N, C-alpha and C positions, 0 to 999 in steps of 0.2 A: 539423275538429279532428283527425282521425286520418290525415291525409295520404293520402287516397284519390286515385286516379288523376284523378278529375274536377276536383280543385282546380287541376290544371295546365292544364286545357282551357278554363277560364273566362277572361273578359276583364274586368278584369285577372286574371292567375293569382293565386289566393288563397294567402296565407301559411298555414302549417299547423303542427301539432305531429306529429312522427313518434315514435311510441311503439315501444319495443323489443319487438315481438310475440314473437319467439323466446324472449327472456329471460323475458317474462311467462308464456309457456306452460311453460317449464322450471320456473319458480318455483311455478306452480299445481300441476304434477304432483308436485313435491317435497313441497309442503304436503299434498296429498292422500295421498301414501304415508305421511308422518309421522302424519297423523290416522288412517289405517287401522291403522297399527301401534300407536298409542296414542291412542284416542278421547278421553281426558281431558287430552290435552296442551293447553298454553296457546296462545292465539291469537298469531300472529306478524304483525308489520307488515312488509311488503315494499315497499321504495321503489325504483323504477327511474327512471333519468334519461332524460326525453324530450329531443328535439332540436327546436329551432325551425327550421323551413324557411322562409326568407324569400323571398317572391316579390313580384310587382308590386303587391299590394294594400296594402303598407305604404308610407306616405308618410314623407318626411323630417320630423324634428321641427320644430315651428313655431319660427321665428326671433323673438327678442324685438323689440318695436317700438322704433324709435329715439326717443331722448328729446330 
């Protein structure tokens, strides 16, 4: 799920999701500082865009049967 090194080493190589770890860490620290400065602040929803890493474990979509 998190695009660890082992996903590339398997047979077939597993497709995975690469999450923006640095952006996630920055957002977490920002939220922590905001909460420390104002403990009664409202909760925030942070959404980060993951990236699908396509490798050998994905098959082509099935083709419709001829009629």
